[in-house]
N, CA, C and O atoms as a GROMACS GRO file, in nm:
protein
  224
    1MET      N    1  12.172  12.537  17.644
    1MET     CA    2  12.228  12.449  17.546
    1MET      C    3  12.227  12.520  17.410
    1MET      O    4  12.123  12.570  17.367
    2LYS      N    5  12.339  12.526  17.346
    2LYS     CA    6  12.351  12.591  17.215
    2LYS      C    7  12.308  12.495  17.105
    2LYS      O    8  12.330  12.374  17.112
    3MET      N    9  12.246  12.554  17.004
    3MET     CA   10  12.203  12.475  16.890
    3MET      C   11  12.306  12.489  16.778
    3MET      O   12  12.360  12.597  16.754
    4ASP      N   13  12.331  12.380  16.712
    4ASP     CA   14  12.424  12.380  16.600
    4ASP      C   15  12.368  12.471  16.489
    4ASP      O   16  12.249  12.463  16.459
    5PRO      N   17  12.450  12.557  16.429
    5PRO     CA   18  12.401  12.647  16.325
    5PRO      C   19  12.336  12.575  16.206
    5PRO      O   20  12.240  12.625  16.149
    6ALA      N   21  12.388  12.461  16.170
    6ALA     CA   22  12.330  12.385  16.059
    6ALA      C   23  12.189  12.336  16.095
    6ALA      O   24  12.099  12.340  16.011
    7THR      N   25  12.172  12.292  16.218
    7THR     CA   26  12.039  12.246  16.263
    7THR      C   27  11.942  12.363  16.268
    7THR      O   28  11.826  12.350  16.228
    8LYS      N   29  11.989  12.478  16.317
    8LYS     CA   30  11.904  12.597  16.324
    8LYS      C   31  11.860  12.640  16.185
    8LYS      O   32  11.744  12.676  16.164
    9GLN      N   33  11.952  12.636  16.089
    9GLN     CA   34  11.920  12.675  15.952
    9GLN      C   35  11.821  12.576  15.890
    9GLN      O   36  11.731  12.616  15.817
   10GLN      N   37  11.836  12.449  15.918
   10GLN     CA   38  11.745  12.348  15.863
   10GLN      C   39  11.605  12.364  15.921
   10GLN      O   40  11.506  12.351  15.848
   11ILE      N   41  11.595  12.393  16.050
   11ILE     CA   42  11.464  12.414  16.113
   11ILE      C   43  11.396  12.536  16.051
   11ILE      O   44  11.277  12.532  16.022
   12LEU      N   45  11.471  12.644  16.031
   12LEU     CA   46  11.415  12.766  15.972
   12LEU      C   47  11.369  12.739  15.828
   12LEU      O   48  11.260  12.782  15.789
   13LYS      N   49  11.451  12.669  15.751
   13LYS     CA   50  11.414  12.636  15.613
   13LYS      C   51  11.286  12.553  15.609
   13LYS      O   52  11.197  12.580  15.528
   14ASN      N   53  11.277  12.453  15.695
   14ASN     CA   54  11.159  12.368  15.697
   14ASN      C   55  11.034  12.444  15.743
   14ASN      O   56  10.925  12.420  15.692
   15ALA      N   57  11.050  12.536  15.837
   15ALA     CA   58  10.937  12.615  15.885
   15ALA      C   59  10.885  12.707  15.774
   15ALA      O   60  10.764  12.720  15.755
   16LEU      N   61  10.976  12.770  15.701
   16LEU     CA   62  10.934  12.858  15.591
   16LEU      C   63  10.868  12.779  15.479
   16LEU      O   64  10.770  12.825  15.420
   17LEU      N   65  10.920  12.663  15.449
   17LEU     CA   66  10.860  12.578  15.347
   17LEU      C   67  10.720  12.532  15.389
   17LEU      O   68  10.629  12.527  15.307
   18SER      N   69  10.704  12.499  15.515
   18SER     CA   70  10.572  12.458  15.566
   18SER      C   71  10.471  12.573  15.555
   18SER      O   72  10.356  12.551  15.518
   19LEU      N   73  10.514  12.694  15.588
   19LEU     CA   74  10.424  12.810  15.576
   19LEU      C   75  10.384  12.834  15.431
   19LEU      O   76  10.269  12.865  15.402
   20LEU      N   77  10.478  12.819  15.339
   20LEU     CA   78  10.448  12.837  15.198
   20LEU      C   79  10.347  12.733  15.150
   20LEU      O   80  10.250  12.767  15.081
   21ILE      N   81  10.368  12.608  15.187
   21ILE     CA   82  10.276  12.501  15.146
   21ILE      C   83  10.137  12.523  15.207
   21ILE      O   84  10.036  12.495  15.143
   22TYR      N   85  10.132  12.573  15.329
   22TYR     CA   86  10.005  12.599  15.396
   22TYR      C   87   9.930  12.714  15.329
   22TYR      O   88   9.809  12.707  15.314
   23ALA      N   89  10.002  12.820  15.289
   23ALA     CA   90   9.939  12.939  15.235
   23ALA      C   91   9.915  12.932  15.084
   23ALA      O   92   9.837  13.011  15.031
   24LEU      N   93   9.979  12.841  15.015
   24LEU     CA   94   9.972  12.836  14.870
   24LEU      C   95   9.829  12.824  14.814
   24LEU      O   96   9.798  12.898  14.721
   25PRO      N   97   9.742  12.739  14.865
   25PRO     CA   98   9.606  12.732  14.809
   25PRO      C   99   9.530  12.864  14.822
   25PRO      O  100   9.457  12.902  14.730
   26VAL      N  101   9.546  12.933  14.932
   26VAL     CA  102   9.476  13.061  14.951
   26VAL      C  103   9.532  13.165  14.855
   26VAL      O  104   9.456  13.242  14.796
   27LEU      N  105   9.664  13.169  14.840
   27LEU     CA  106   9.726  13.264  14.747
   27LEU      C  107   9.683  13.237  14.604
   27LEU      O  108   9.657  13.330  14.528
   28LEU      N  109   9.675  13.110  14.566
   28LEU     CA  110   9.630  13.075  14.432
   28LEU      C  111   9.484  13.113  14.410
   28LEU      O  112   9.447  13.156  14.300
   29MET      N  113   9.400  13.097  14.512
   29MET     CA  114   9.261  13.135  14.500
   29MET      C  115   9.247  13.285  14.476
   29MET      O  116   9.173  13.327  14.388
   30PHE      N  117   9.320  13.367  14.555
   30PHE     CA  118   9.312  13.511  14.536
   30PHE      C  119   9.371  13.554  14.401
   30PHE      O  120   9.321  13.648  14.339
   31ALA      N  121   9.475  13.487  14.356
   31ALA     CA  122   9.532  13.519  14.224
   31ALA      C  123   9.431  13.487  14.115
   31ALA      O  124   9.418  13.563  14.018
   32THR      N  125   9.360  13.376  14.128
   32THR     CA  126   9.258  13.340  14.031
   32THR      C  127   9.148  13.445  14.027
   32THR      O  128   9.104  13.485  13.919
   33PHE      N  129   9.101  13.489  14.144
   33PHE     CA  130   8.998  13.593  14.149
   33PHE      C  131   9.048  13.721  14.084
   33PHE      O  132   8.972  13.788  14.013
   34TYR      N  133   9.172  13.757  14.107
   34TYR     CA  134   9.228  13.880  14.053
   34TYR      C  135   9.237  13.875  13.901
   34TYR      O  136   9.194  13.968  13.833
   35PHE      N  137   9.292  13.766  13.847
   35PHE     CA  138   9.314  13.758  13.703
   35PHE      C  139   9.187  13.731  13.624
   35PHE      O  140   9.176  13.774  13.509
   36THR      N  141   9.089  13.660  13.683
   36THR     CA  142   8.965  13.632  13.610
   36THR      C  143   8.858  13.737  13.637
   36THR      O  144   8.760  13.744  13.563
   37GLY      N  145   8.875  13.818  13.740
   37GLY     CA  146   8.776  13.919  13.772
   37GLY      C  147   8.655  13.864  13.845
   37GLY      O  148   8.556  13.936  13.863
   38GLN      N  149   8.659  13.740  13.886
   38GLN     CA  150   8.546  13.680  13.957
   38GLN      C  151   8.536  13.738  14.097
   38GLN      O  152   8.636  13.766  14.162
   39LYS      N  153   8.411  13.754  14.142
   39LYS     CA  154   8.385  13.798  14.279
   39LYS      C  155   8.271  13.713  14.336
   39LYS      O  156   8.157  13.760  14.343
   40PRO      N  157   8.301  13.590  14.374
   40PRO     CA  158   8.194  13.499  14.418
   40PRO      C  159   8.123  13.545  14.544
   40PRO      O  160   8.012  13.500  14.571
   41TRP      N  161   8.183  13.633  14.622
   41TRP     CA  162   8.119  13.680  14.743
   41TRP      C  163   8.005  13.777  14.712
   41TRP      O  164   7.928  13.811  14.801
   42LEU      N  165   7.995  13.823  14.586
   42LEU     CA  166   7.886  13.912  14.548
   42LEU      C  167   7.764  13.837  14.497
   42LEU      O  168   7.657  13.896  14.485
   43ASN      N  169   7.780  13.708  14.465
   43ASN     CA  170   7.669  13.628  14.412
   43ASN      C  171   7.577  13.586  14.525
   43ASN      O  172   7.621  13.537  14.629
   44LYS      N  173   7.448  13.607  14.503
   44LYS     CA  174   7.349  13.559  14.599
   44LYS      C  175   7.310  13.418  14.557
   44LYS      O  176   7.262  13.396  14.445
   45THR      N  177   7.330  13.323  14.645
   45THR     CA  178   7.296  13.185  14.613
   45THR      C  179   7.175  13.142  14.693
   45THR      O  180   7.148  13.193  14.802
   46LYS      N  181   7.103  13.048  14.636
   46LYS     CA  182   6.987  12.994  14.705
   46LYS      C  183   7.036  12.894  14.811
   46LYS      O  184   7.139  12.830  14.792
   47PRO      N  185   6.964  12.882  14.922
   47PRO     CA  186   7.004  12.782  15.023
   47PRO      C  187   6.994  12.641  14.965
   47PRO      O  188   6.910  12.614  14.878
   48SER      N  189   7.077  12.555  15.013
   48SER     CA  190   7.078  12.418  14.966
   48SER      C  191   6.949  12.347  15.004
   48SER      O  192   6.895  12.366  15.113
   49THR      N  193   6.899  12.267  14.910
   49THR     CA  194   6.775  12.192  14.936
   49THR      C  195   6.803  12.044  14.951
   49THR      O  196   6.711  11.963  14.949
   50VAL      N  197   6.928  12.007  14.966
   50VAL     CA  198   6.964  11.867  14.981
   50VAL      C  199   6.908  11.815  15.115
   50VAL      O  200   6.934  11.871  15.221
   51GLY      N  201   6.831  11.709  15.106
   51GLY     CA  202   6.776  11.648  15.226
   51GLY      C  203   6.641  11.706  15.267
   51GLY      O  204   6.584  11.662  15.367
   52TYR      N  205   6.590  11.803  15.194
   52TYR     CA  206   6.461  11.864  15.227
   52TYR      C  207   6.360  11.831  15.118
   52TYR      O  208   6.396  11.816  15.001
   53LYS      N  209   6.234  11.820  15.157
   53LYS     CA  210   6.128  11.801  15.061
   53LYS      C  211   6.094  11.936  15.000
   53LYS      O  212   6.080  12.036  15.071
   54ILE      N  213   6.081  11.938  14.868
   54ILE     CA  214   6.045  12.062  14.798
   54ILE      C  215   5.895  12.059  14.775
   54ILE      O  216   5.842  11.965  14.715
   55ARG      N  217   5.827  12.161  14.823
   55ARG     CA  218   5.682  12.170  14.805
   55ARG      C  219   5.652  12.242  14.674
   55ARG      O  220   5.714  12.344  14.642
   56ASN      N  221   5.558  12.187  14.599
   56ASN     CA  222   5.517  12.250  14.474
   56ASN      C  223   5.384  12.316  14.490
   56ASN      O  224   5.332  12.375  14.394
   0.00000   0.00000   0.00000
């Protein structure tokens, strides 16, 4: 069964738009790291103490 060219073009356009929307937050995060010079993966953080008793 042949697909109508207009339908094929619409499916392709929608697929590319969906990929852009899916990838946009990750791309923006990397752009922010690049322009601000932040490297959060180099910071050593303490483990979370939420829900644990802290001994003094």
